[in-house]
N, C-alpha and C positions, 0 to 999 in steps of 0.2 A: 218339469211341468209346473206351471204356476198353480199355487194352492188357492182355493176359494176362501175368501174372507167373509166370515159370518157378520152380517149386519144386525146390530142390536137396536131394536126400536127405541126411540127416544124415551117413551113412557116407561120402558123396562129399566133403562139406565137411571132415569129419575127415581123410580121406585127403589132401585138398589141403593142409590145414594141416600135416599130418605131413610131407609132401614138402617144403613150404616150409621147415619147421623143419630137416629134414635138409639141404636145400640151403644154409641159413644156416650149419649146423655145418660143412659141407664148406668153405664160403667162409672161415669163421673159421679153420679149420684151415690153409687155404692161406696165411693171413696170419700164422700163428703164427711165433714167433721162437725161435731157440736162444740160451739164455744163453751168454755168451762162455766161461765156464769149463766148459761142458758139451761144447765141441768137443774132439775127441781127435785123435791123430795119424792115426787111420784116416780122418778127414775131409780130410786133406791128401795127396792122391795126385799132385798136379801143382803147378807154379807158378801156374796159373790158380786152383786151390783156395786156395793160400796167399794170393794177392792178394785173392780174393773174401772170405775170412774177415777179413782185415785191413780191407778196405774196409767190410764190414758192421759190425764192431765200432766202427769210427770213426763210421759213419753213425748208429748207435744211441746212442752215448755221448759223443761229442765235443761240448763246450758252446759253441764259438765259431764255428759255421758261418755264422751270420748276419753276424757281424763280419768273418769271412774273406771273405765274398762282397761285403759293403758296402765294405770298404777295399782288399781285394786282388784282388777279382774271382774268387775261387775258386768254381767250380761243382762240387760234389762228385759230382753225377751225371755231369757231363761228364768228370770224372776217370775214372770207371768205364768209360765208353764209349771213352775214348781208350786206357786202359792194359790193360783186360781182354784185347783181342786181342794185345797185345804179350806179356803173360805167357803167354797160351795158345799162343803160337808157340814158347815155350821147352819143349823136349820131354824134357830129361834128368832131371828131378826123379824120384828113386826108381828109376831104371833102371840097374842095375849092368852092363847090357850095353853101355852107352855108354863111350867112352874118356874119359880124364881131361881131355883138351884140350877136348872138347865140353862136358863138365860144368862146367869152369872158365869157359868162354866164356859159358854160360848164366847162371851164378852172377854174373858180373860185369855182365851186362846187367840182371839182376834188381836188383842193388845200385843201378845207375844209375837204373832206373825208380823204385825206392823213394825214392832221394834227391830226384829231381825232384818226386815227389808230396809228400814231407814237408818239403822246404825252405821252402815258403811258410807253414808252420804258425807262428802268432803266439804260441802258448802257451809261455811260457818254461820252465814245469815239464815240459812234455811230452817224452817220448822213447819209443822202442820198440826192443826188441832182437829181431832177426829171424834165425833160423837157417836155413841153406841148405846143400845138399850141395856138397862141394868136390872129391870124388874118387869113383871107383866102388867103393871098399872101405868105404863107409859113413861116412867122416869128414864131420862137420858143422862148418861155420864159423858163428860168431855175430857179428852186426854191429849196432852201435848207430846209430840214425838219429834226428836231432833237427832242429828247424827252425832257420833262419838267425838268428832272434832269440835263441835259446839259444846258438848258436855264438858270436855277437858278445859275449854276456856272458862266456863262457868265455875269449875271447881278450883281453878288456880288462885293462889294468893296474889292480891293486887294492891296497888297504891291508890285507893279510892280518893276522889277529889276532896270530899268532906273531911277525910282524915288528914290529907296533905294540908288542907287549909288550916287546920288547928295548930300545926307546928310550923308551917312555912310563913304564916302571916307575921310572926314575931321576928322572922329572919330578914324581912324586907325593910328598907329605909323608910323614913317618915315621908308621907305624901304619896305612898304607893296606891295602886288601884286595887281595892279590896271589895269584892262583892261575894258575900257568903253564898256558897253552893253554886257559884257561877264563874267567877273570874278572880285571878290572883296574879298581880304583876308589879314589878318594881326592881330597883337596884338592890343587890345583896348587901347587907350591913357589913359582912365579913370581907366581901370583895366588891367594892363599889363600882368597879369597872365592868362588872358582869350584870346584865339585865336578865331577870327571870320572868318568864311568862307561862302561865298555866290556866286552863279553863276546862270546865266539866264536859262540854260537848260543842260540836260545831254548829252553833246558832249565833255566831258573832254578828253576821249581817242582819239577822232578824232583831237582835237585842241591842246592838251598839252602833249600827250604821246610821248616819244622819242622811235621810232621804229628803231632799229639798226640791221643790218645783222651780220652774224657770221664772215665774212671776207670782206675786201675791197682791191681793187687794186692787186689782187692775181689770175691771170688767170691760168687755168689748163694747164699743159704741152700739147703741140700739138694743142692748140686752133687755129683754122683755120683763125680766125679774126686778129691774130697778124701779124704785118708787121716786117720783118727782114732786116738787111743790105744786106743779100744775095738776097732777093726778089728785092731790089732796083737795085743791080748790074746787075741782069739778066733781068731787065725789058725791054721788046721790045720797049716800048715808049721812054725809056731813050736812048737806042742804035740807035734809029732812028734819034737822033740829030746828024747832020753831022759835025757841028763845034765842034771839039775835046775839045777846051778850054771851050766852053760854056757847053758841056756835063759834063766835069770834075767839073766845078764850081757848076753846078746845082746838080750833084750827091753828092758832098761833103756838099753842103748847106742843102740838104734834109736829108742826114744822120745825120747831126748835129741836125736838128729839132727832128728827131726820137730819138736820144740819149738823148736829153734834157728831152723829155717826159718819156723815159724809166728810167731816173735817179730819177725822182720824187718819184715813189713808194718805192724806196730803200733809200730815204732821212731820216735824223734823225727825222724830223717832223712827217713823216708818221709812222716810227717805234714807236715813243712815243705815237702817236695817237692810234696805235694798242694795246699798253700796257695798256693804259687807258680804251680802249674799253673792254678788258678782265676783268678789275676791275668792270666796270659798269654792265657787263652781269651777274655778280655774286652778286652784291650788290645794284644796282640802284643808287649808289653814283655818284653825279656830283661834282667833286672837281674843285677848281680854276685852278689846273694844267691841268685838262681835257679840260676846256673851253679855256685856253690860248693856249695849243698845237693845239686844233682844229682850232682856229682862224689863227694861224700861217700856218698850213698845207693848210687851205682853201685859204688864201691869196697867198701862193706860187703856188698853183694849178691854180689860176686865172691869175698869171703872167707868166705862161709858154708861149712860143712863139706861136702866133696865126697862126697856119699852114694853116688855111682856109681863110685867108685874102689876097687879091691880093697885097696889099702894102707890105706884108711881103717879097715878092720875088723881088721887085724893078726891077732893070735892067735885072735880070735873066729871067723875064717873057717876052718872045718874041714869035713871030709866030712859030718859030721852036721848042721852049721848052714848048709851051702851052699845048700840048697834054700830055706830061709827067707830068707836074705839076698838071694837072687835074687828072691824074691817081693817083699821089701821095696823093693828097688831099682826094680822095675817099678811098684809102687804110688806110690813117691816121684816117679818120672818123670811119672806122670799128675797127681799132686798139684801138682808144680811147674809143669809145662808147660801143663796144661789146667784145673787148679783155680785157682791163683793167676795163671797165665799170666805167669810171670817173664820169658820172652823179650820180651814186649811192653814191659815196663818197661825192661829193659836196652837194647833196641834204641832206644827213644825217648830214653833218657838219653844214649846215645852220639850220637844225632842232635842233641839239644839242644847238647851240648858242641861238636860239630864245626861246626854251622851257626850257632851264636850270633853269631860276628863279623859275619855278613851282616846280622843284625838290629841289633846294637849300633852298627855303624859306618855302616849305610845305611838300613834300613827305619825304625828308631826315630827317628833324627834327621830323616829326611825328613818323617815324620808330625808331629813336634814343630815343624817350620818352621825348623830350624837351617840348612838349605841355602837360600841366597838366590839363587844362580845355578847352573845345572847344564849341563854338556855331556854329551849322551848319544851316544856314538860307535857307530854301527851300520854303519860301513864294513866290508864283507866279512862281515857277519853273514848267514849262509845261511838264516836262519829257523829253524823247528822247531815246538815244541809250541804249539797254540792256547791251551792253558790259561794260558800266560804272559800272554795279554792280560788275564786276570783278576788274576793274581798280581802282574804287574809293570806293564804299560802303564796299567791303570786307576788306578794310584796318582798319575798326573800329570793326571788328569781332574778338573775342578771343576764341570762342567755337562754335562747330557745333550745330546749333539749327534750329528747324522748325519755319519758320516765316509765313507760309501760305500753301494753297492747291490750285492746279489748275486742271481744267478738260476741255477736248476738246470734239468735236463731234466725235463719233465713226462711225456713219452712217448718212443717209440722213433724217431720221425721226426726228420729233420735240424733242423727248426725247432719242435719241440714243447717249448717252454720255459714255466716258471712266470713270473709277473710279476716285475719287479725288486722286491726286498724291501730296505728300508733297514736299514743296520747302525748301531747306536748305540754311542757311548762313554759309559760310566757311571762316576761317581765311586766310588772304593774307600773302604771304611769307615776304613781307616788310611792314606789317601793324603795328599797335600799339603793343608795347611789353606787355602791361597790360591794364586793364580797367581804364578809366578815366571818370570823370563827363562830360556828353555830353547833351547839350540842343538843340533840333531840333525845329526850328520855322516853323510853317505851317499856311496856310490860304486856302481859297476856290480855289486859283489858283495853289495849290500844286497837281499835277496830275501825274498819271502813275508811272514813275520811281522815282519821288519824294515821292510818297506814298510807293512804294516798299522799297526804302531806309529807310524810317521812320520805317516800320515794321521790316526790317532786323535788324536795330540797336536796336530797342526796345526789340527784342528777347533776347538780351544779358544780361539783368538784370535791376535793379532799378537805376543804375548809369546813365541810359539814360532816359530822359523825353522829351515829346513833349509839346510845349507851343504855344498857339495862337488859331486859329479857326480849325474846322473840315477841313480835306482835301477834295478834289473834289469828290472822290469816283469813279474815273476812273481807275480801277485796272486791267481790262482784257488785256491780251496780244495781240499784233498786228503782222501781217505778210502780206506782199504783194505776197508771194509765194503760189499760190493756190495748187501746187503739194506737198508742205511740210506738210500741215495740211488740214483736211477735212472741218473744220469750218471756219467761217469768210470769208470776201472778201474785198479787197481794189482794186477796178477796175471798169471799165465801163461794163455795161450789156446793150447791144444794144446801140444806141446813145441817149437813153432817160433816162437811169438810171446810176447813179454813186454812188456806195456804199463805205462807210468807216465803216467796221464792224469788230470788234475784233474777234479773232479765238477761244477764250477760256473764261471760267468763272473762278472766283477766290473767295476764302473765306479766312479769316484771321486765325491766329494760334488757335483762340478760336472756329473756325468752323462757324463763322458768315460771311454771304455774305454782304459786305459793299459797293457794287456797288450802286452809287447814294446817298450814306450816307457819306462815308469817314472814315478816321482814326480819332477816338476821341482823342483830346489832353488831356494830363494829367493835364495841367493847362489851363483852357479856358480863353481867352481874347477876348472880343468883337471885331469884325472887325472895320476897320477905318470908321469914319463917312464921310459924304460928305464934311463937313468943314475941316476935317483932310486931306482928299485927296487933297483938294484945297490948303492947306498949304504946303503939301508935294510937289506939283507941282510948286507953285509960291514963296514959302519962305522956301526952304529946311533947311536952317540954323536954322530956328525957330521951325521946326517940332519936336514934342515929340513922339518918337516911344514907345508906351505903351508895346508892345510885347517884344521889346529889353530890356526895363527897367525891366520887369518881369523876363526875362531870366537872366540878369545880377544879379538881386537880388537873384534869386534862386541858380544859379551856384556859386556865390561868397560864399555862405554858406557851400559849399561842400569841 
């Protein structure tokens, strides 16, 4: 027998779908999250609130929960269930009616709880500053919490750059690159075939790269900022000068100023500068001719008549001519600064002159193949700008190789990660022409970009060795742009929390997570003792650098 099919009126079906849709909206809303930086002090009324926001931000953005659970057994959900009741039991937060003793006792308990929670964190970059009340008169104390891995790095004896500078500068040949607290490079006196290079942090592109524009002192036709003789002759301010002789003298004088400034871009010095600029753009070569012509052009530009100084106009500046001269100075400002853009030329010229030694003594001979053996000393190099991977590290790369893998957060859950993405080393256009023996020196102060560079170079083959101690193990990438990546945060969250949390996780080319462990040296040398550190500080000429000696011994045999 055929069953009867119940017909559902269209309005009933529509109502059902609407209610289902509304129910879904409510459910989605319940799952919505608050962006960390949208929390305010009003959201923190108790220690329980403070802990909950801290826990939630970590839950959504920390990149190593899988590794923390796998290697250290950390269960972040269990942390919440264990510590939320403890923080909830602290009652003095924001309550001025409590006495100082109770407020202090609660604050010390909160510190202890946060230390217990954060101590296992393996991320060497990570730390968080947490503010808590310390008295009933509104005084707030701020405390920094970091994991044991970061604490160990801070406690280790290291070869700090300023200490190395004091004894290494005398071991380099004459004409070396010496920049106190920044850079130290040159051939070793004892072994002239070995080039030594050390720097305090990865800011080489920022401090040493010559950034040149494609053209200088070449305004586009019709540029409205340019002043012409015709503009001067039809100036209403000029024609308001009733004294004909004064008007003629002022007009001719200012036209002379304009002509002198206009003549400079067409001068031989500028033409030669532009020719040398074209060579540099295709070769990175800084020649003596380039430096000399740059100096001449810069000097000539600075000797042009000072159109914006009152004394330039002498007796021509009167009550009657003042309005016109003021108009002329304003027009010349636009002509010079926005028409010909003189500041671009002068700034670039000064940059060429000041940074030329880095190219002449290091980058150019490196590319020519003049260096046959090199020691790159990254001990106590605290990392820095990622752009240096392109500007510096890639210059030692001869083949595309994977040097590691990176992974970021994909969602807000603890284990919402992207797949591991390989990271490649790529040869630089003006890098070494072929492989050479390279010794990289490391210690527990070699962090972040220092570790990245070590792994990049070691990916190239056995001609690259690392010597010294393990690196710090702070390999995760950083970014302060919360819109660029989902994970990590470098920012304040309410007025009570300030996070410094990397955005990604990292593992080396062998697939090993080395966060908190570091890059293992090929040749291990024990770190400096307290006595050696004391000698390094107080008697640098007498200090014996065991790591350097090992590097010289090894690389001399290659």
